Every structure is written in C-alpha cells, then in structure tokens.
Legacy VTK file of the C-alpha trace (Angstrom):
# vtk DataFile Version 3.0
C-alpha trace
ASCII
DATASET POLYDATA
POINTS 239 float
154.507 103.137 -110.355
152.886 100.320 -112.293
152.246 98.348 -109.093
150.811 101.408 -107.359
148.539 102.125 -110.334
147.277 98.523 -110.322
146.554 98.806 -106.598
144.530 101.997 -107.094
142.603 100.458 -110.000
141.832 97.386 -107.898
140.660 99.569 -105.008
138.320 101.362 -107.434
137.054 98.025 -108.838
138.301 98.939 -112.317
138.778 96.321 -115.045
142.427 95.710 -116.031
142.637 93.986 -119.420
146.434 93.645 -119.610
149.578 94.152 -117.573
152.647 94.510 -119.788
156.096 94.399 -118.233
158.887 92.758 -120.282
160.990 92.552 -117.111
158.495 90.152 -115.496
158.064 86.619 -116.796
154.674 86.099 -118.382
153.907 89.804 -118.852
155.728 90.563 -122.114
154.087 91.917 -125.275
152.234 89.372 -127.417
149.902 89.354 -130.426
146.850 89.790 -128.201
148.210 92.620 -126.051
145.760 95.534 -125.674
143.053 93.771 -127.723
140.406 94.550 -125.087
141.847 97.816 -123.800
140.412 101.310 -124.157
143.395 103.053 -122.554
146.980 102.188 -121.661
148.564 103.965 -118.690
152.316 104.090 -119.257
154.901 104.326 -116.509
157.680 102.952 -118.689
161.443 103.223 -118.734
162.558 106.122 -120.949
164.611 103.609 -122.957
161.441 101.963 -124.305
159.142 104.989 -124.046
159.102 105.788 -127.758
158.523 102.221 -128.960
155.881 101.559 -126.298
153.908 104.716 -127.057
154.050 104.104 -130.792
152.895 100.518 -130.361
149.906 101.566 -128.240
148.739 104.221 -130.697
149.142 101.863 -133.660
146.716 99.522 -131.863
144.146 102.321 -131.711
144.346 102.477 -127.910
144.445 105.722 -125.933
147.801 106.411 -124.256
148.328 108.170 -120.923
152.081 108.792 -121.077
153.627 109.534 -117.695
157.232 108.940 -118.759
158.920 112.091 -120.019
162.613 111.744 -120.735
162.290 109.949 -124.091
160.451 112.833 -125.805
162.342 115.761 -124.275
165.689 117.313 -125.094
168.346 117.773 -122.411
167.078 121.175 -121.299
163.463 119.994 -121.153
162.086 121.201 -124.499
159.950 118.772 -126.481
161.102 116.769 -129.495
158.667 118.410 -131.901
159.086 115.823 -134.669
158.376 112.944 -132.290
155.267 114.595 -130.866
153.999 115.310 -134.375
154.504 111.620 -135.209
152.430 110.639 -132.160
149.716 113.129 -133.090
149.496 111.711 -136.606
149.346 108.139 -135.273
146.531 109.066 -132.897
144.483 110.665 -135.642
145.140 107.857 -138.133
144.099 105.209 -135.596
141.159 107.098 -134.051
142.696 107.323 -130.581
144.223 109.852 -128.220
147.387 110.550 -126.264
147.919 112.741 -123.215
151.310 113.596 -121.764
153.005 116.059 -119.438
155.809 116.674 -116.963
153.479 116.033 -114.021
149.869 114.772 -113.864
149.225 116.076 -110.330
146.414 118.635 -110.174
148.270 120.461 -107.416
151.482 120.659 -109.427
149.627 122.003 -112.433
148.090 124.696 -110.234
151.651 125.367 -109.031
152.706 125.915 -112.674
149.833 128.372 -113.209
150.659 130.374 -110.095
154.409 130.326 -110.721
154.471 132.348 -113.939
152.915 135.599 -112.611
154.810 135.135 -109.336
158.131 134.777 -111.165
157.345 137.771 -113.365
156.784 139.909 -110.273
159.936 138.632 -108.549
161.940 139.353 -111.701
160.674 142.948 -111.602
161.876 143.126 -107.990
165.276 141.733 -109.078
165.192 138.628 -106.881
167.646 135.898 -107.816
166.148 132.495 -108.572
166.962 128.813 -108.069
165.231 125.405 -108.110
165.636 122.433 -105.775
164.109 119.032 -106.545
164.106 116.072 -104.138
163.229 112.462 -104.924
163.781 108.878 -103.772
167.230 107.345 -103.953
166.552 105.184 -107.037
165.453 107.991 -109.369
167.866 108.045 -112.288
167.364 111.426 -113.956
166.630 115.107 -113.413
162.922 115.540 -112.720
160.968 116.662 -115.793
158.860 118.750 -113.410
161.967 120.709 -112.399
162.793 121.298 -116.061
159.231 122.541 -116.667
159.583 124.895 -113.703
162.834 126.129 -115.226
161.144 126.735 -118.574
158.391 128.794 -116.932
160.938 130.851 -114.999
163.021 131.543 -118.112
159.916 133.044 -119.708
159.551 135.368 -116.708
163.239 136.300 -116.300
164.347 137.807 -119.657
168.080 137.440 -118.946
167.816 133.765 -117.927
168.138 131.369 -120.881
170.011 128.311 -119.595
169.386 125.617 -116.968
172.398 124.522 -114.915
171.832 120.980 -113.627
173.865 121.105 -110.439
177.217 122.076 -111.945
178.367 124.094 -108.931
182.102 123.452 -109.127
182.430 126.885 -110.699
180.823 130.309 -110.538
177.266 130.379 -111.838
176.744 132.515 -114.927
174.166 135.307 -114.741
172.098 133.784 -117.551
171.762 130.451 -115.719
169.158 128.996 -113.374
170.618 126.305 -111.133
168.602 123.136 -110.506
169.917 121.156 -107.545
168.895 117.544 -106.960
168.716 115.446 -103.810
168.247 111.654 -103.929
167.302 110.309 -100.524
165.276 107.486 -98.993
161.698 107.259 -100.252
160.868 110.915 -101.047
158.001 110.807 -103.623
158.748 114.288 -104.934
159.378 117.802 -103.628
160.000 120.888 -105.747
161.110 124.210 -104.305
161.462 127.489 -106.189
163.713 129.859 -104.251
163.566 133.620 -104.709
166.418 135.405 -102.950
167.389 139.011 -102.256
170.073 140.513 -100.002
167.449 140.956 -97.271
165.047 138.015 -97.517
164.207 134.687 -99.134
160.874 133.415 -100.421
160.285 129.700 -101.096
157.426 128.312 -103.180
157.045 124.597 -102.425
155.093 121.590 -103.690
155.446 118.348 -101.718
153.970 114.970 -102.648
153.086 112.898 -99.598
152.176 109.675 -101.390
153.069 108.341 -104.861
149.443 107.185 -105.078
148.782 110.755 -106.236
150.477 110.110 -109.592
148.534 106.892 -110.148
145.162 108.451 -109.340
145.812 111.496 -111.558
146.868 109.225 -114.447
143.626 107.259 -114.039
141.623 110.499 -113.979
143.424 111.518 -117.178
142.398 108.243 -118.832
138.712 108.979 -118.173
139.035 112.567 -119.405
140.905 111.490 -122.528
138.281 108.944 -123.561
135.742 111.725 -124.190
138.041 113.850 -126.376
138.375 113.841 -130.192
141.316 111.827 -131.580
144.621 113.662 -131.266
147.393 114.783 -128.934
146.787 116.501 -125.580
148.859 117.934 -122.769
147.931 117.585 -119.117
147.228 121.323 -118.953
144.430 120.775 -121.524
142.686 118.530 -118.985
142.950 121.011 -116.119
142.055 124.032 -118.251
LINES 1 240
239 0 1 2 3 4 5 6 7 8 9 10 11 12 13 14 15 16 17 18 19 20 21 22 23 24 25 26 27 28 29 30 31 32 33 34 35 36 37 38 39 40 41 42 43 44 45 46 47 48 49 50 51 52 53 54 55 56 57 58 59 60 61 62 63 64 65 66 67 68 69 70 71 72 73 74 75 76 77 78 79 80 81 82 83 84 85 86 87 88 89 90 91 92 93 94 95 96 97 98 99 100 101 102 103 104 105 106 107 108 109 110 111 112 113 114 115 116 117 118 119 120 121 122 123 124 125 126 127 128 129 130 131 132 133 134 135 136 137 138 139 140 141 142 143 144 145 146 147 148 149 150 151 152 153 154 155 156 157 158 159 160 161 162 163 164 165 166 167 168 169 170 171 172 173 174 175 176 177 178 179 180 181 182 183 184 185 186 187 188 189 190 191 192 193 194 195 196 197 198 199 200 201 202 203 204 205 206 207 208 209 210 211 212 213 214 215 216 217 218 219 220 221 222 223 224 225 226 227 228 229 230 231 232 233 234 235 236 237 238
C-alpha cells in the first residue's frame, strides 16, 4: 500500500518529505526522519505498528493509521489503554491521530446502513454470517470483517462471539461465523449474509482498486490537519 499511496500522491503533485521503510535499503528511520512532515500516512506491518505510531506522535506529526491489528484484541475490540496512550501523546505534542478498520467512504456508509438493517433482520429471525475475501498474501482476518461482526452483535442480542472459520464442528447459536477466502489479487470484498428457510439476502461491498484505500487515507490527512490535537476515528471524519 505504501507504493500505491506514493503513486497517488505523485499523481496529485503532492510533496513527499520522507519515505520510511526499514525493509528497503536507504529508507530506514534516522535522526532527521519526519522533520519536514505535517502528516505521516502509515501502512505498516502490525509487528511495528505500535512503535511506529508512538514515534510519529512523539515527533509532533499527525498520524493516519491504516494498520489495525496491533491495537485490537483477537475479537476486534480496541486496546483501550494503548489508544489512551496515543491520545495523550497527541495532545502533549500538539498533533493528531486518526484510525479505523477501513478508511473507504463507501465502507463507512456500509457500516451506517448495516446496523438498522441487522436490527430489522434480527426481528425477522434471519440467521447471519460474514464472508471476507482478499488477495492471497493477506496474513490476518480483515479488521473490517471484525467491525462488521461487532455491529451485528449489537443488533442480534443472542450473538456475542465471532467464530473465525472454525467449521469443523457445529456452530453455536451465540456465534457469528466469519469465513475468509485468500485468492489472487482481490483488493477486498465483504458480504453479510442474512438467511431464512425461504430466502437469502446478501449485503455486499466490493473494492475494485486498492487505490481507494490510498486516496481515502490522503483525504483523511487533509481533514485531520484542521482538527484540534487529539485522537479521532474515521467515522468522525465522515460524520
């Protein structure tokens, strides 16, 4: 995603002050990193997500954090202590941080529509499941799928556990199954499936081009720059 983001910035004639990638020779952190930056857009590995975010905020630079796994628990809930630490760092250093499961404007509209839809389908006693599909090199369960699961659990009172593809047994009634497909170059597809004995309804969001994530992260950087110091979620940007 870093290469795609650079390409979009170049196409928009934006100024790039630094490119930091410890895996590429000549692009590691140094004493002058971020000295001329207003905002850092982070598509980092979850392994270094915490240290990278902390380092950016300590420099007084705004952080657009598109990596999720490092600040979430297994079921998708946030590490509250970590997020509070980031909020304090942002305020102490007069900067801002924005984060979320998905920066796409369409996916965030999907989240908004899903809650009342799921509430209605729960009233009608439809069963529920989630399918997420991504490219073959993705290494974890999509944070977007976990966020969808969280929204659905709020709408279905008897559902309180996400089952990440463990189908070698009977599913428990309190579980929502998330199935994952890793194939080719799929940028991202999420399907919420409502099922009854007589029909099935599918609510689908499909990304056609990964450029979407880069452009939405760049848009978030501009929005963030005009906000007071502190911590923001993507939903704060979209209202």
